[in-house]
Residue, then its C-alpha position, 0 to 999 in steps of 0.5 A: m517761338k522756341k529757340k533752335f540751334g543757330d538762333r541768336k538772342d536777338g533774332v531767329l535764323l531764317r532757314n526757309i528763304h530764297p536761295m539768293h538770300i542764302v548765297m548773297p551774304l556768302m558773296y558780299p559779307n559786309r553790310c557797308d558793301n551792300e548799301a542802297f540809298i533812297s531819297e524822298r521829299i515829303d509834303l508836310t501840309h497835312v503833318n503841320a495841320y495835324l501837329e497844330k491840332k494835337n498841340a492845341s490841347d496839350p502845349e506842355y510837351r509838344y508833338n513834333l515832326f521827329q516823333v511823327m517820323i519815329t512812329a511812322m518808321l516803327k509802323t512801316i517796319t512792323l508792317r513790312p517785316k523783311m525790313n526787320r531782318f539783319i545779316a550777321n556772320q553771313a546768315m540772315y535773321q529775323r529780329n525779335e522786336v521792332s525798335a528805333a534809336f536816335t542821338v540826343k544832344k544834351i546842349f546845342s554847342d560844340n562841346g555839348a555831350e550826346a546821349l543815346a535813346i532807343i524806343h522798343s515798340k509793341g504792336s499795340d503802340t500808337i503815336d501817343t505812347i511813342h510820344d510819351e516814351i520819347y519824352r521820358q527818354v529825352s528827359f533822362c538823356r538831358s540829365d546828368k546821368l549816363d545812359d546805358g550806351m554811354k555807360s558801356v562806352d565810358l567803361v571801355s574807353k578807360a582801358p590802355r591802348l593795347v587792351l583796347n585793341l585786343l578788346g576790339a578784336l574780341l568784341r567784333f568776334l562776339d558781335r559776328h556771332g551774337w555773343v556780345p553781353y547784353a549789358l554792353i549793347k542794351g543801349d547801343p543804337y546799332y542793335s536796333s531795327a532802324v537808326l534816325s538822325n534829325l539833321g534838320s535840328v542842326k540846320l543840315h540837309a538830309g543825305y547819305h549816311h553809312l550803315t555799320n558792320w558792327g551791330t545789326t541795324s539795316v536801316f538808317c534814316a536821315i531827316g533834313e531841314i523843314k523848308n518851303r520847296p516847289f512841287y509840280n502839279d499835273d498841269g505843269s504849274v508849281t506850288m510851294k509847300p512846306s516839306v522835308d527831305i529824308g535819306l534812307t540807307i538800307d541793306e540791299r541784301l534783305a529784299d528786292g527792289y519791289y519790296y523796298s518800293k512798297t516800303v517807301r510808299l507805305l512810309r510816305k503814306l504814313l507821313e502824309n496822313p499822320e492820323l493813321l499813326e493814332l492806330p496801333l502799329e500792327n494795324e494794316v494800312d491801305y497804301e496801294 
């Protein structure tokens, strides 16, 4: 699409939208003041069987739940485009790409450094191409090299305190207008469609995680520990199943509750039927 006045380099200004979506950012300008939290428990019975089958033929770099979760989130946002919107400077934009970001712990210790990874997806991607890209980025992140996000942080952090305060005010101004230089934000997870946090890898439960007023991310997903938990059947009996709890924090200004409800149903469908992730992200899924 040809760029028009008001568009940003990372998104297109939405001009023909419901008046409510024009007014809400004016009334509630801060993303962190408009968080909606949704918690879900996912039955992993089919996922575990799927992963066992996938890993039987290639045990070298194993498929895991986190890769399934990233791919499912990318496919959900691809098929539910309102989830790929963001509000900046009191206006709503449609993001130019679908992406997912996460943090990689280099070493599991109190002093272990962290690195940032971002998956920039295409409509033709599948769980196999996402799996390979995650492997490439995680391998790089766990090396001694600095990723793009940490390079920017490292550069800025070396300035004197007064300069840091002035620089912070300038960057926040540039951020509101979409003018932050790409070199500074190309590795910033909060300029992606969604940020995912694998809390289960550090033995934590899934729970609420805030959004940020910095950047453009409108969706945060926290993933908890894998455990056997009770599931109640229609007849009142209880079955213990392997499961994971996830917590979704969403900017409620993007759409209405009905749209969010269908989005969560789609995400659940993909996680409980992971073979659907072998189809391109852009392929539609029947989840009604």
